[in-house]
C-alpha positions in Angstrom: -42.0 8.8 -121.9 -39.8 11.2 -123.9 -36.7 12.1 -122.8 -33.5 14.0 -123.6 -31.1 11.1 -122.6 -29.3 11.0 -125.9 -27.8 14.5 -125.3 -25.8 13.1 -122.7 -25.0 9.9 -124.2 -23.9 11.8 -127.2 -21.4 13.5 -125.2 -20.1 10.3 -123.5 -19.8 8.2 -126.7 -18.0 11.2 -128.3 -15.4 10.9 -125.5 -15.3 7.2 -126.3 -14.9 8.2 -130.0 -12.1 10.6 -129.4 -10.2 8.3 -127.0 -10.5 5.0 -129.4 -9.2 7.3 -132.4 -6.1 8.2 -130.3 -5.5 4.7 -129.6 -6.0 3.3 -133.0 -3.4 6.5 -134.4 -1.1 5.2 -132.0 -1.3 1.6 -132.9 -0.8 2.9 -136.5 2.1 4.9 -135.8 3.7 2.1 -134.1 3.4 -0.1 -136.8 4.9 2.3 -139.3 7.8 3.2 -136.9 8.4 -0.5 -137.1 8.4 -0.8 -140.7 10.8 2.4 -141.1 13.4 0.8 -138.6 13.6 -2.1 -140.6 14.0 -0.3 -143.9 16.3 2.1 -142.0 14.3 5.0 -143.1 15.8 7.5 -140.4 14.1 10.5 -141.4 10.8 8.9 -141.4 11.6 7.3 -138.1 12.2 10.9 -136.5 9.1 12.3 -137.9 7.0 9.6 -136.6 8.7 9.7 -133.2 7.9 13.3 -133.1 4.3 13.0 -133.9 4.0 10.0 -131.4 5.2 12.6 -129.0 2.8 15.0 -130.2 -0.2 12.5 -129.8 0.8 11.3 -126.4 1.0 14.9 -125.1 -2.8 15.1 -126.8 -3.8 12.2 -125.1 -2.9 13.3 -121.5 -4.6 16.3 -122.1 -7.5 14.3 -122.9 -7.5 12.7 -119.9 -6.8 16.1 -117.6 -10.3 17.3 -119.7 -12.2 14.3 -118.5 -13.7 15.9 -115.4 -14.9 18.5 -117.3 -16.9 16.1 -119.6 -18.4 14.6 -116.5 -19.5 18.1 -115.2 -21.1 18.9 -118.7 -22.8 15.6 -118.8 -24.0 16.0 -115.0 -25.2 19.6 -116.2 -27.0 18.5 -119.1 -28.5 15.9 -117.1 -29.8 17.9 -114.3 -31.5 20.3 -117.3 -32.8 16.9 -118.8 -34.6 16.5 -115.3 -36.2 19.9 -115.0 -37.2 19.9 -118.8 -38.9 16.7 -118.9 -41.4 18.3 -116.0 -43.0 20.0 -118.8 -44.5 16.8 -119.8 -45.9 16.2 -116.4 -49.5 16.9 -117.3 -50.0 18.7 -114.0 -49.1 21.8 -112.2 -45.3 22.1 -111.2 -43.6 24.2 -108.8 -40.5 24.9 -110.9 -42.3 26.3 -113.9 -39.6 28.8 -114.9 -36.8 26.6 -114.3 -38.2 24.0 -116.4 -38.9 26.2 -119.4 -35.5 27.7 -119.2 -33.9 24.1 -119.2 -36.0 23.1 -121.8 -35.6 26.2 -123.9 -31.5 25.3 -123.6 -32.3 21.9 -125.5 -34.4 23.6 -128.2 -31.8 26.1 -129.0 -29.1 23.8 -129.3 -31.8 21.7 -131.9 -32.4 24.7 -133.7 -29.2 25.8 -134.4 -28.2 22.2 -135.7 -31.5 21.7 -137.7 -32.6 25.3 -138.7 -36.4 25.1 -139.2 -37.1 21.4 -139.0 -38.8 21.6 -135.7 -41.3 23.9 -137.2 -42.8 21.5 -139.3 -44.9 19.7 -136.5 -48.3 21.4 -136.7 -50.9 21.7 -134.2 -54.3 20.5 -135.2 -58.0 21.4 -134.0 -57.9 18.8 -130.9 -55.0 20.5 -129.4 -56.5 23.8 -129.3 -59.5 23.8 -127.1 -59.1 24.9 -123.4 -59.4 21.4 -121.7 -56.0 20.7 -123.0 -54.4 23.3 -120.6 -54.3 23.5 -117.1 -53.1 27.4 -115.4 -50.1 26.2 -113.7 -50.1 29.5 -111.3 -53.9 29.2 -110.7 -55.2 25.6 -111.5 -58.7 26.6 -110.7 -58.6 29.1 -113.5 -60.3 28.4 -116.8 -57.6 28.5 -119.6 -57.7 30.1 -122.8 -58.2 28.6 -126.3 -54.9 28.5 -128.3 -55.0 31.1 -130.8 -55.5 30.8 -134.5 -52.2 32.3 -135.1 -50.2 29.8 -133.6 -49.5 26.9 -136.6 -47.0 25.0 -135.3 -45.8 23.1 -132.0 -42.7 25.7 -131.1 -45.7 28.1 -131.2 -47.6 26.0 -128.9 -44.8 25.7 -126.6 -44.0 29.7 -126.5 -47.8 30.6 -125.9 -47.9 27.9 -122.7 -44.7 29.5 -121.7 -46.3 32.8 -122.1 -49.7 32.0 -120.4 -47.9 30.1 -117.6 -50.2 26.9 -118.8 -49.3 23.2 -118.6 -50.6 20.7 -121.1 -52.7 18.4 -119.3 -51.8 14.7 -119.2 -53.3 12.7 -121.9 -54.1 15.6 -124.0 -53.5 16.2 -127.6 -51.4 19.4 -126.6 -49.1 17.0 -124.4 -49.0 14.7 -127.1 -47.6 17.0 -129.0 -45.4 18.6 -126.6 -44.0 14.9 -126.2 -43.5 14.7 -130.3 -41.3 17.9 -129.8 -39.4 16.4 -127.1 -38.7 13.0 -129.2 -37.4 15.0 -132.0 -35.0 17.2 -130.1 -33.6 14.0 -129.0 -33.7 12.3 -132.0 -31.2 15.0 -133.1 -28.4 13.6 -130.8 -29.8 9.8 -131.0 -28.5 9.9 -134.9 -25.1 11.5 -133.7 -24.8 8.9 -131.2 -25.2 5.9 -133.5 -22.8 7.7 -135.9 -20.2 7.7 -133.3 -20.7 4.3 -132.4 -20.5 3.2 -136.1 -17.1 5.1 -135.9 -15.8 3.2 -133.3 -16.8 0.0 -134.8 -14.8 0.8 -137.8 -11.9 1.8 -135.5 -12.0 -1.8 -133.7 -12.2 -3.5 -137.1 -9.2 -1.4 -138.2 -11.1 0.1 -140.8 -11.4 3.7 -140.0 -9.8 6.1 -142.2 -7.7 8.5 -140.0 -7.6 11.2 -142.9 -11.1 11.2 -143.7 -12.7 11.4 -140.0 -16.1 12.9 -140.1 -17.0 16.4 -138.2 -19.8 15.3 -135.5 -22.8 17.2 -135.7 -23.4 19.2 -132.7 -20.1 18.4 -130.8 -17.4 20.7 -130.8 -14.1 19.2 -130.5 -12.2 20.3 -126.9 -8.7 21.4 -127.5 -7.5 18.3 -126.5 -9.6 16.3 -128.9 -8.5 18.5 -131.7 -5.1 17.8 -131.0 -5.7 14.1 -131.1 -7.3 14.4 -134.4 -4.5 16.6 -135.8 -2.0 14.0 -134.7 -3.9 11.3 -136.1 -4.0 13.1 -139.6 -0.2 13.7 -139.6 0.0 9.9 -138.5 -2.0 8.9 -141.8 -0.2 10.9 -143.9 3.2 9.3 -142.9 2.2 5.7 -142.3 
């Protein structure tokens, strides 16, 4: 069954990535400081010590932000639990809450990908009334999906408007599951990239000057300070 689990995983792994980057930058700076002391490069020693202090302050700020990260992870996980109810294939009590939660993920996904999600087309087998159940009045007969609805985002909007659910095992439900998977895959791709960067850090192959922007993840104030300190260390080391 499709989930949005990688949206919480992305936030957790990003936090691990920033912490690993900070520790790696500190190790690089400590090594540079030792070399500078051996060579008697007093100006460089002072500069490295200043940046190390800046990095330490940023790392401490990162630790104080961890509770906010945990709160955000819990919030997204709760959003996921509500949104996934839309794939249940039968009537649900929390219809509006489920749609509000789903639309949060859809909005974020579209902000990252533009019109990519529009490319999932609706075939003729997903249009007949027997694909749907009226969530408000399950005994009522449902309408056919209009011909004007061409893609899965249109299908989703129509289901919300009509207060319909896609029946379990129907072609419409399969399309919704595909849409959910596409949205989750956006976060999954970022998780893979972040883990690759953590591996580079572990192998001491990570370039502190070229740390990449992470799609869909906005650096917190503390994380941004860690990144800036890491860049300064790379320039001095």
